[in-house]
C-alpha positions, 0 to 999 in steps of 0.5 A: 514538631511533626510539621510536614515539609512544604511541597514545591512544584506544580499542583496536580491537574484538576478535571475541567468541563469542556464541550465536545462537538460531534454526533450523538449516537446510541440510546438511553444511557449509552448515548455518546458524543462522537466527533466525526473529525476524530473518527476520520483521523483514527481511520487515517492511521489504520485503526479498525472499526472495532478499535474506533468503536471501542475508543468511543464506547459505541457499537461497531454497527452504530459507528459504521452506520453514522460515520461511513463517509468519515471512515472511508475518507480517513482510509483513502487519506491513509492510502494517499499518504502512503503512496506519497511516502513510497514515491518519495522513498523511490526518488531516494533510490530505495531498492526495495521500494523501486522493486515493489512499485515496478512490480505493482504499478508497472506490472514488471515481474522477476519471471520472464513470460512464456510466450511464442516470442521467447520460445525456442525455435522448433527443429527437426532432422529434415531441417538439419539436412537443409542447413547443411546444404545452405552451409555448403552453398554459403561456403561456395559463395565465400570461396568464389564470389564471382559465381553468385 
């Protein structure tokens, strides 16, 4: 009575052959088919050239030489998507994003600029005497408005 119990449930998956559309890169036994759209997608999520090359089993310089446009396009898409998300977060009044964007896009800063416009006025002792004279004249005009 050594009967095995009947197994129920899904059967294990079997590998099937499929066709991949892409560029054939490499030489000899190292030839690989690399889909340009996948290269672009991996670049758009921030993968480095080394990571993408390792993923497809090719050398970095081979990847860069054959897929330079796809790598550039993917990275530009990443930047555009990130900018959209940052502006969306800013519209929701996220203070950190608002500060970051105002500093980086508008050129604002936490530190006031040291220019002549906000520098203290020069002051000398000679001017102090002139101020006293002007103050006396002002007091006379306030006391006797008819003399002016």
